[in-house]
Structure formats: C-alpha cells, structure tokens
N, C-alpha and C positions, 0 to 999 in steps of 0.2 A: 413511396416514402423515401425522402432524401436521407443521405448518410448522417447529416447533422441531427435529424429527428431520431434516427435509430440510436445515435450516441447519447442524446438527451434522455431517451427512454431507458437506456441501459444504466445510466448514472442514477436516474430516479428509482429504478427497480432495485439496484444494489443498496441504495439509501433506505428505501422503505422496508425491504425484506432482507436485511443483512443476515445472511446464513451463518456467518461466523461471529455474530455478536452475542457472546455468552462467556462464562468463565470456563477454563479448563480445570479438570480434576487435579492434575499433577504437573503444573507448568515447571519447566526447567529455569526459564528466565521470565521475569516480569519487568516491563519498562514503561514508565509514564512518559507521554508526550503531551506538550501543551503549546498552544499558539496564543500568546498573550495579546496579539493584535486583534483577535476576534473572539477568543474564549473557547475555541475548539480544544477538547481534551480527550485523550484516549489512554487506556491502559492496555498494552499489548502483552499477551501471554504466549510464550513459545514452549513447545516440548521438543527439545533437541537431543538426539542420541546418535552416536556413531557418525557424527558429522552430517546428519540429515535432519531436516525439519519434519518431525513426525506429525505434529499437529500445531495449530495456532488458533487464537481467538482474540477478541477485543471487547472491551466495554468502554463506555464514555459517552460524551455528548458533543454535538457540533453540527455544523451545517451539512447539507446534503452532499456536498463535494467531499468533505473530509470523511464522512461516514462511508460513502460509496468507494472512495479511494482505498480506505482501510480494508473494506470487505473484498474488493478486487485484488488487493495486494496479497491478502491471506490465501485467497483461492489460487492465485498464481504460484505462491511460494511453498505451499504445503507439498510435502513429499519430494522436495528438491534438496540437493546437497546444500550445505551452508555456502560453499563457494559459488555455486550456480545462483543461489538466491541473492547473494551480494552482487553478482554480475547483473542480474535482472533489476535490482534496486538502483544500481548505478546507471543502467540504461534508461530506466524510467525517469530518473532525475535529469539526465542529459536530454531526454525528450521534452520534459517540461521547461527546461532552460532554452529550448530551441536549438540545441547543439546537434541533435540527431533528428533528422526529418524523413529519412529514406524509409519507405514502407517495408521494404524487405528486411532492413535492420530491426525494425520495430515489431515484426511478426511475433517474436518471442514473448512480447508483453501481452498478447491475447486481448482480452476485454479492456485491459488497462489503457490501451491506445485511445479509448473513448475520451480520455482526459487530455489528449494532446493539445486541444485548442485552449486549454487553460493558460498556456504560455502567452496568449494574447490578452489575458486578464490579470495584470500584475497583482491586484488586490487578492486574487484567489489562489495564487501559486502556493502560498504557505498552507492553505487548506488542503490542496491536493498532495503536497509533499510531506505533511506531518507524519503519517504512518511510516512512510519509507525512511525518513530520517530516524524515527523512533526505532525501527527495525535495525538499521545499521548501527545506531548507538548501542543497542542491546547486544548485538553480536560482537562489536568492538570491545565493550566492557567485559564480556565473558570469554575472552581469549579465542575469538573466532569460532565459537560454538563447540569447542572441544571440552 
C-alpha cells in the first residue's frame, strides 16, 4: 500500500468514525467555526484548566476533510498545554500553506500530516484549516486559555 492510500484511508476513518464528535459536559470555551465558501460548520468545545486542554470535542457538519481534520486536531491537542497546542496549530497551518515541508519538523503533528497534500488543492484548504483557526480564535478570545 502506498503512502497516499494510507493517508486517504486515515482521513476517511477520522471522518466516518470521529471519536471526538459529541458535546462536552462542562466546556470552558465554545467557539463556532464556519466556512461560507462550502458550508462546513463546526462548534468546538474545549475544557481548559490550569493552562492545559483537559478535554475537547466538536459537533457540526461538513465535508470529510473538515470533519477528519477537526477530529485529528482534537486527538493531537488533548492533554497539551495551551502554549504547546497553539504551537502545533501554527505548525499545522504552516504545513497547509506549504511553508513547512520537512518531515522531521512535521513529526509533532502525528496523524494530521495526512492532510499535508491539501496544500495542492486550494479549494480544500479552508476545509482542512477550519478547526485549527477556530481553536486559535477560541484561545485568543479567552485570554490564551487562562
């Protein structure tokens, strides 16, 4: 199986069986993200305490890429400090823009690197980045998670 096939299957799996697609019982932050160009919409729920993302989830509708990207993001950011999560979100966005391509730099993104080739599909970039921008907006609005 070639790497592109593995990445395609990984995206499909996260889209079909989004482990983190549900409501949190006591979210600290709730942020809505919307992509008007295609209709993708998510509501990101974060439980942040002591500068750490204790839990996260999402609800919403959208294409396979937006749903998979959101699920992958939550899997990656849970249990991270807010500062580390912001660093990872910035790294992901740089990857999608094609600004960071070195595999050793991207290792920290884990499964999210499956979305790296989205940079070659301009119409899908907003789908892949919706959750990541929504996360950063939430954190910025809420005084960096403190």
